[in-house]
C-alpha positions in Angstrom: 172.5 100.0 -22.0 173.5 96.4 -22.3 176.6 95.7 -24.5 177.4 92.2 -25.8 180.4 90.4 -24.5 182.3 90.9 -27.8 181.5 94.6 -27.8 179.9 94.3 -31.3 176.3 95.1 -30.3 174.2 96.8 -27.7 170.5 97.0 -26.7 168.9 99.9 -24.8 165.3 100.2 -23.7 163.5 103.3 -24.9 161.4 104.6 -22.0 158.0 106.3 -22.1 159.2 109.9 -21.7 161.9 109.4 -24.3 159.3 108.1 -26.8 156.9 110.9 -25.9 159.6 113.5 -26.3 160.6 112.2 -29.7 156.9 112.1 -30.9 156.4 115.7 -29.8 159.5 116.8 -31.7 158.2 114.9 -34.7 155.2 117.2 -34.8 157.4 120.0 -36.0 158.8 117.8 -38.8 155.3 116.8 -39.7 154.2 120.5 -40.0 157.2 121.0 -42.4 156.7 117.8 -44.5 153.0 118.5 -45.4 153.5 121.8 -47.2 156.8 120.5 -48.7 154.9 117.5 -50.1 152.3 119.8 -51.7 155.0 122.0 -53.1 156.8 119.0 -54.5 153.6 117.7 -56.2 153.0 121.1 -57.6 156.5 121.3 -59.1 156.1 117.8 -60.5 152.8 118.6 -62.2 153.9 122.0 -63.6 157.5 121.2 -64.5 158.5 121.4 -68.2 159.6 118.1 -69.7 161.4 117.1 -72.9 158.2 115.7 -74.4 156.6 119.1 -74.1 159.6 120.9 -75.6 159.9 118.7 -78.7 156.2 117.8 -79.5 156.3 120.2 -82.4 159.8 119.6 -83.6 160.3 119.8 -87.3 162.8 117.7 -89.5 166.1 119.5 -90.0 165.2 120.1 -93.7 162.3 122.3 -92.5 164.0 124.0 -89.7 163.0 127.5 -88.5 165.3 129.8 -86.6 165.1 129.2 -82.9 162.6 126.3 -83.2 163.2 122.7 -82.2 164.4 120.3 -84.9 165.1 116.6 -85.1 167.8 114.8 -87.0 167.8 111.1 -87.7 171.0 109.4 -88.8 174.1 107.4 -87.9 176.1 108.5 -84.8 179.8 108.4 -84.7 182.3 109.8 -82.1 185.9 109.6 -81.0 186.7 106.4 -79.2 186.5 106.6 -75.5 187.6 104.4 -72.6 188.4 104.4 -68.9 190.6 102.8 -66.3 188.7 99.5 -66.7 187.3 99.7 -70.2 189.4 99.5 -73.4 189.0 102.4 -75.8 186.1 101.7 -78.1 183.0 103.0 -79.8 181.0 104.1 -76.9 178.7 107.1 -76.1 180.0 106.9 -72.5 181.7 104.6 -70.0 181.4 104.8 -66.2 182.7 103.0 -63.2 181.9 103.1 -59.5 183.2 101.1 -56.6 182.1 99.8 -53.2 184.2 98.6 -50.3 183.3 95.9 -47.8 183.7 98.0 -44.7 182.5 98.3 -41.1 179.3 100.1 -40.3 177.5 100.8 -37.1 173.9 100.1 -37.8 171.2 101.6 -35.5 167.6 100.6 -35.5 164.6 100.3 -33.2 162.6 97.2 -32.5 159.3 96.6 -30.7 156.7 99.1 -29.6 155.4 100.7 -26.4 157.1 99.3 -23.3 159.0 96.7 -25.4 160.7 99.3 -27.6 164.4 99.0 -27.8 167.2 100.8 -29.6 169.6 98.2 -31.2 173.1 99.1 -32.3 175.2 96.5 -34.2 178.6 96.5 -35.8 178.4 94.9 -39.3 180.4 94.6 -42.5 178.5 95.8 -45.6 179.2 96.9 -49.1 179.2 100.7 -49.2 180.3 103.6 -51.5 180.8 105.9 -48.5 182.4 104.1 -45.6 182.5 105.7 -42.2 185.6 106.0 -40.0 185.2 103.4 -37.2 186.8 105.9 -34.8 183.5 107.7 -34.8 181.5 104.7 -33.8 180.1 104.2 -30.3 180.5 100.4 -29.7 183.9 99.7 -28.2 184.8 96.8 -30.5 183.6 98.6 -33.5 185.7 101.7 -32.8 188.8 99.6 -33.0 188.1 98.2 -36.5 190.2 99.2 -39.5 189.0 102.0 -41.7 188.7 100.6 -45.3 188.4 103.2 -48.1 187.6 102.9 -51.8 190.6 103.0 -54.1 188.6 103.4 -57.3 186.7 106.7 -57.5 183.4 107.0 -59.4 183.9 108.5 -62.8 182.1 108.8 -66.2 183.8 109.5 -69.5 181.7 110.8 -72.4 182.9 110.5 -76.0 184.0 113.7 -77.7 183.5 114.6 -81.3 180.0 113.4 -81.7 178.8 113.5 -85.3 175.4 112.6 -86.8 175.3 111.8 -90.5 172.0 112.3 -92.2 171.1 112.6 -95.9 174.7 113.3 -96.9 175.2 116.0 -94.3 177.1 115.8 -91.0 176.1 117.6 -87.8 178.0 118.1 -84.7 176.5 116.9 -81.4 177.8 117.3 -77.9 177.1 114.0 -76.3 177.8 115.3 -72.8 174.9 117.7 -73.2 172.5 115.1 -74.5 169.9 113.3 -72.4 169.6 109.8 -73.7 166.4 107.9 -73.1 166.3 104.6 -71.2 165.9 102.9 -74.6 169.6 103.5 -75.3 171.0 100.4 -73.6 173.9 100.3 -71.1 175.5 97.2 -69.7 178.7 95.7 -68.4 181.2 95.3 -71.3 182.3 91.9 -72.4 185.4 90.5 -70.7 187.4 91.0 -73.9 186.6 94.8 -73.7 187.7 95.2 -70.1 191.1 96.2 -68.7 191.2 94.3 -65.4 194.2 96.2 -64.0 194.8 93.5 -61.5 191.1 93.1 -60.6 189.2 89.9 -61.2 186.0 89.9 -63.3 183.2 87.8 -61.8 179.5 88.2 -62.5 178.5 91.9 -62.6 181.6 93.1 -60.8 185.4 93.5 -60.9 186.9 92.4 -57.6 190.1 93.5 -56.0 191.3 89.9 -55.7 190.3 86.4 -56.5 189.6 85.9 -52.8 187.1 88.8 -52.9 185.5 87.3 -56.0 184.7 84.1 -54.1 184.0 85.4 -50.6 183.0 88.6 -48.9 186.1 89.5 -47.0 186.7 92.7 -44.9 188.4 95.4 -47.0 187.4 93.9 -50.4 186.5 96.3 -53.1 184.3 95.7 -56.1 183.9 97.8 -59.2 180.8 98.3 -61.3 181.6 99.1 -64.9 179.0 100.3 -67.4 179.3 101.2 -71.0 176.8 102.7 -73.5 177.8 101.5 -77.0 177.0 103.6 -80.0 174.0 101.9 -81.6 174.5 100.4 -85.0 171.2 101.6 -86.3 169.7 105.1 -86.7 169.4 107.5 -83.8 167.3 110.7 -83.6 168.6 113.8 -81.8 166.4 116.7 -80.9 167.5 120.2 -80.1 168.1 123.5 -82.0 170.5 123.9 -84.9 173.1 126.6 -85.1 175.2 126.3 -88.2 176.1 122.6 -88.4 175.9 122.1 -84.6 172.9 120.8 -82.8 172.6 122.3 -79.3 170.1 122.6 -76.5 166.7 124.0 -77.2 165.3 126.4 -74.6 161.6 126.0 -73.8 160.0 127.9 -70.9 163.4 128.7 -69.4 164.5 125.0 -69.5 167.2 123.7 -71.9 166.7 120.3 -73.6 168.6 118.1 -76.0 167.5 114.5 -76.2 168.3 111.4 -78.2 167.1 107.9 -78.6 167.2 104.9 -81.0 165.0 104.9 -84.1 163.0 107.6 -85.9 161.3 110.7 -84.6 158.1 108.8 -83.6 160.0 106.1 -81.7 162.2 108.7 -80.0 159.2 110.8 -78.9 157.6 107.7 -77.6 160.7 106.9 -75.5 161.0 110.5 -74.3 157.3 110.5 -73.2 157.7 107.2 -71.5 160.7 108.5 -69.5 158.8 111.7 -68.7 155.9 109.7 -67.4 158.2 107.5 -65.2 159.8 110.6 -63.7 156.5 112.2 -63.0 155.1 109.1 -61.2 158.2 108.8 -59.1 157.8 112.5 -58.1 154.1 111.9 -57.3 155.0 108.8 -55.2 157.7 110.7 -53.2 155.2 113.5 -52.6 152.6 111.0 -51.4 155.1 109.4 -49.0 156.1 112.8 -47.6 152.4 113.7 -47.1 151.7 110.3 -45.3 154.8 110.7 -43.1 153.9 114.3 -42.2 150.4 113.3 -41.2 151.7 110.3 -39.2 154.2 112.6 -37.3 151.4 115.0 -36.5 149.5 112.3 -34.5 152.7 110.7 -33.3 152.0 111.3 -29.6 148.6 109.6 -30.0 149.9 106.5 -31.7 152.8 106.4 -29.3 150.4 106.3 -26.3 148.3 103.6 -28.0 151.4 101.5 -28.4 151.6 101.2 -24.6 148.1 99.6 -24.5 148.6 95.8 -24.9 146.9 94.1 -27.9 144.3 96.8 -28.7 146.9 99.7 -28.7 149.1 98.2 -31.4 146.0 97.5 -33.6 144.6 101.0 -33.0 147.8 102.7 -34.0 148.1 100.6 -37.1 144.5 101.5 -38.1 145.3 105.2 -37.6 148.3 105.0 -39.8 146.3 103.2 -42.5 143.6 105.8 -42.4 146.2 108.6 -42.6 147.6 106.8 -45.7 144.2 106.9 -47.3 143.9 110.6 -46.4 147.4 111.3 -47.8 146.4 109.5 -51.0 143.2 111.6 -51.4 145.1 114.9 -50.7 147.8 113.9 -53.2 145.2 113.0 -55.8 143.2 116.2 -55.3 146.4 118.3 -55.5 147.4 116.6 -58.8 143.9 117.2 -60.2 143.7 120.8 -59.2 147.2 121.6 -60.5 
């Protein structure tokens, strides 16, 4: 292994037997990934979603015991704030931080006889910094350990009330799933408590120096608030007394809300449901493709050692496996 003169990086050739051993081990992972991908797709296709639970919801004036209802009206709640957000009319406020800390990055470059394992010591923004004492590069091990001072936190407003047709209903905002149509953003500077931090762009920085330059040990905070909309909102759940709670449908509990009337809210819920389903399908496809590629890992690894033709051959095999994974994923979705 060759280490740079400053001890901040290293390069190590990955030999034939090491690559072959890794590819053989990968076969076991491939055997696990393929059934897991099918199981994931099955769960995605058969999971119960909010759109299914509330498709037959009735207005609260026509409620039936134990059945889903919807209420459209004006939302109010007790003011809520956080370390960096002044108390105001929000559904929720959240904050998370990153620190510009040292990281030992490991990657591989090249293929076949030119394959190398590269290790570099770099600064990067991270929410979970590692202790440099655990690093392998000598210069990287000696670096300072920078940790976040601001912990991730979310505060949800208490005392949620929905006023509709002269009546007031209690809603637990912490139990409510709000659709992506309910906007969240960084509050205006006038709504922020800087607490010694400096607001710049989308972040609050630990100092003016950090706001202008990326310096080791700097911290930046992301602050997000979801204001209570000024217009009507529609909440869906089940009503007990004057409290709207979660509706249980096929052993799953749901309470959802969005901006607008029932039709607009259902459209937003179904849109979010569809997005989640496609994300799940895509993850399942990637797992399937990765599993198939790992099963033939020793073959593609051997091809990589053949100049010119080998690299093209292994690329063609991976592409064909991608097509096979797509077909298997599609068939699984159709059959389920």
